[in-house]
N, C-alpha and C positions, 0 to 999 in steps of 0.2 A: 438515215438522219439525222443530220448535228444539231447540236440542242436548239443553236440560232434558225435554224430551222421551223423546227418547231414552235419553238416562242414568237415567229411571224407566222404560221399555222396556226396556231390562239389565235393571235391578233386577227388574224385575216374572221376565223368565223365571228369570234366575239366583236370585229365591227360590225357583221350581218344580223347578227341576234343583239341589238344594241336599237337600232331602226325600228325595229320590231315592234318592239316596245311601246317608242314612241306612235309609232304609228297604231296602234291598239290603245294606246292614253288615247289620242283624237279623236280614236271612231269613239271611243265611250263622252268624251266631252259635248263631239256632234250629234250623239246621240241622245242624249239629255237633255242639249240646246232641242232637238227635234220634239221632240216630248212636254218640254215644255210650251213648243207651240203650237201644236196639235196636230201636227203635217206627217205621212208617211212617211216609210219609205226609210230602214235607219243602215246605218254602215256597220259593212262586216269586220269582225274580227280574225284573226289570223293565230289559231291556236294551236300551241304544243311550239308551234317554228322556234320560239326565244330557247325553248329548254332540251330540243332537241340542238341547238345547234352550240347552246353553252355543253354539251355535255360531250358531244362530237370536240369543243377544244376543249375539255380536261382528259377528254381521252388521246386527245393530239401529246401531250405528256402530264399525265398523273402525280404533279406533286403536292404535297399536300397545304402546303402557304396557298395554292390557285383553289383552295376552295372560294375564296370570297367571290370569282367569278359567278357562282349560283347565284349571289343577289339578284343578277340579272331577270333570270326567271322568276324571283319570286315575287320584285316589282309588276311584273306582267301583269295584266287585268286578268284578257283571256286564260290565261291559266289559272288560276281564284274561281271565272266564272264556272268552269269543267266541271267540279264538285258541288257547283251552288247548283247546278241543272242537273245531276243526276240529282243531289236532294231532292230538288223543287215534285220532279217525279216519279218520288216511291208512292208516295201516298198514292197517285193517280192510278199506277201499275197496283198495286197491291188490290186497290180495289176493283180494280178489271178486272183479275185474277178468282177476289173472292165472293163477287155477282156474279159471273158467268157461270151459268148451266150448261151441264154435260146434257148431249142431246140422246 
């Protein structure tokens, strides 16, 4: 592929990743709003989509000066919530393992 084609591919993938970040932020704000009002139903977020699309864009043309594009998945709240979900579930997981008695 020509370098211009790779840049078009990069911009296409990044233009798919950016709205995912915006939608995840919007979902987070709506979830906070619903929690404050006490109404049920959560708005789901899309995990790892922006990270996968940004990584694919970088692999299309891996230049060192294109490291800035990894700021897109870093700004995504859904990507930040994954380690928090895992960290929050570990104490309960270990508690179940320790208190389980063999049959």
